[in-house]
C-alpha positions in Angstrom: -9.3 -17.7 13.2 -6.9 -19.0 10.6 -3.2 -18.6 11.1 0.1 -19.4 9.5 3.2 -19.8 11.5 6.7 -20.2 10.0 10.3 -19.2 10.4 12.4 -17.7 7.5 15.6 -15.9 6.8 15.1 -12.3 5.7 16.2 -11.9 2.1 16.4 -8.9 -0.3 15.3 -8.3 -3.8 16.6 -5.0 -5.2 16.1 -2.7 -2.2 13.2 -4.6 -0.7 13.8 -7.0 2.3 11.2 -9.8 2.5 10.3 -13.2 3.7 8.5 -15.8 1.7 5.7 -17.6 3.6 5.0 -21.2 2.7 3.3 -21.8 -0.6 -0.5 -21.7 -0.4 -0.5 -19.2 2.6 -3.1 -17.0 1.0 -5.3 -20.0 0.3 -4.8 -21.2 3.9 -5.9 -17.8 5.2 -8.9 -17.8 2.9 -7.9 -15.0 0.4 -6.6 -14.6 -3.1 -4.6 -11.7 -4.5 -3.3 -9.1 -1.9 -3.9 -10.5 1.5 -4.2 -8.0 4.5 -2.7 -9.6 7.6 -1.8 -9.0 11.2 1.8 -10.0 11.6 3.8 -11.0 14.6 7.5 -10.8 13.9 9.4 -12.4 16.8 6.3 -11.6 18.9 6.0 -7.9 17.9 2.7 -6.9 16.1 2.4 -5.1 12.8 -0.1 -4.8 9.9 1.0 -5.6 6.4 -0.1 -7.2 3.2 1.0 -10.4 1.6 1.8 -9.6 -2.0 1.1 -12.2 -4.7 4.0 -13.1 -7.0 3.0 -13.5 -10.6 3.7 -16.7 -12.6 6.7 -15.1 -14.3 8.5 -14.7 -10.9 7.8 -18.1 -9.3 7.7 -21.8 -10.1 4.4 -22.2 -8.2 1.0 -22.3 -9.7 -0.7 -18.9 -10.0 -2.0 -17.5 -6.7 0.0 -19.9 -4.5 3.1 -17.8 -3.9 3.0 -14.7 -1.7 5.7 -12.4 -0.3 5.8 -10.4 2.9 7.9 -7.3 2.6 9.5 -6.1 5.8 10.0 -2.3 5.9 12.6 -0.6 8.0 10.3 0.1 11.0 9.5 -3.6 11.3 13.2 -4.7 11.0 14.4 -2.1 13.5 11.7 -3.0 16.0 12.8 -6.6 16.0 16.6 -5.8 15.7 16.9 -7.9 12.6 17.9 -7.4 9.0 18.8 -9.3 5.8 20.4 -12.7 6.6 18.7 -13.0 10.0 16.1 -15.6 10.8 12.7 -14.3 12.1 9.7 -16.1 13.5 6.5 -15.1 11.7 2.8 -15.5 12.6 0.2 -14.4 10.1 -3.5 -13.9 10.8 -6.0 -12.7 8.2 -6.9 -9.1 9.0 -10.7 -8.8 8.3 -11.0 -5.3 9.6 -11.3 -2.7 6.8 -8.2 -0.5 6.5 -9.6 3.0 6.1 -7.4 6.1 5.7 -9.4 9.3 6.4 -9.5 12.0 3.8 -6.8 14.5 4.7 -8.6 17.8 5.9 -6.2 20.1 3.9 -6.9 18.0 0.8 -10.6 18.0 1.5 -10.6 21.9 1.7 -8.9 22.1 -1.7 -11.1 19.5 -3.3 -14.2 21.4 -2.1 -13.0 24.5 -4.0 -12.2 22.6 -7.2 -15.1 20.5 -8.6 -13.1 19.1 -11.5 -10.2 17.9 -9.3 -12.8 16.5 -6.8 -14.4 14.5 -9.7 -11.1 13.1 -10.8 -10.2 12.2 -7.2 -13.5 10.5 -6.6 -13.2 8.5 -9.8 -9.9 7.0 -8.6 -9.9 3.5 -7.2 -10.2 3.4 -3.4 -6.6 2.1 -3.2 -5.3 5.1 -5.0 -7.3 7.5 -2.8 -6.0 5.7 0.2 -2.4 6.0 -1.1 -2.8 9.8 -1.4 -4.4 10.2 2.0 -1.9 7.9 3.7 0.9 10.0 2.3 -0.6 13.3 3.3 -1.8 12.2 6.7 1.7 11.1 7.7 3.5 14.3 6.9 4.8 16.0 10.0 5.1 19.7 9.2 2.5 22.2 8.0 4.7 23.5 5.3 5.3 20.0 3.9 1.6 19.3 4.1 0.7 22.4 2.1 3.4 21.9 -0.4 2.3 18.3 -1.1 -1.4 19.1 -1.1 -0.5 21.6 -3.8 1.4 18.9 -5.7 -1.6 16.6 -5.5 -4.0 19.3 -6.7 -1.7 20.2 -9.7 -1.6 16.5 -10.5 -5.4 16.2 -10.4 -5.9 19.4 -12.5 -3.5 18.4 -15.3 -4.6 15.3 -17.2 -1.8 13.0 -18.1 0.6 14.4 -15.5 2.5 12.1 -13.2 2.9 12.2 -9.4 5.0 9.5 -7.8 4.7 7.4 -10.9 0.9 7.7 -11.1 -0.8 9.2 -14.1 -3.8 11.4 -13.5 -7.1 10.1 -14.7 -8.5 11.7 -17.8 -12.1 12.7 -17.3 -14.2 13.5 -20.4 -14.5 17.2 -20.8 -17.7 18.8 -22.0 -17.9 21.0 -25.1 -15.2 23.7 -25.2 -16.3 27.3 -24.7 -15.7 29.5 -27.7 
């Protein structure tokens, strides 16, 4: 199994703490674009994605420079933050990352064929994003409130939800 091991100082861009793996890490792991990885930060395991940096943001050739963003759960678990050095081990994660359809959303989509059509036409990554968000809500009230928001977003073409625009599905002839 391919691995990349390095040490880096945690840096910050805007509000996002990160470390930069060595150039060519994606290629060394055998992937291009977004690279799903198992990460060991100072020996503690996490799952993450290496995000490619575009040509405008780096001096490296296209596809050679990736960034590993370190969210707060990761940093708290290793007791490190911006300015601290961390040991990193990356292993390509070949296991599919599936986020199950939230049961509350499934019930609502079953009732509304048009919203279901729009949801099913979304890319798998957008579907996963909605499900991950809903599946990690703690309270029932919050879940119901947010399922309602998702459904309103799906029903209203052109509306936005967390910066995402609803897909426009061609409508049949209008009833007179």
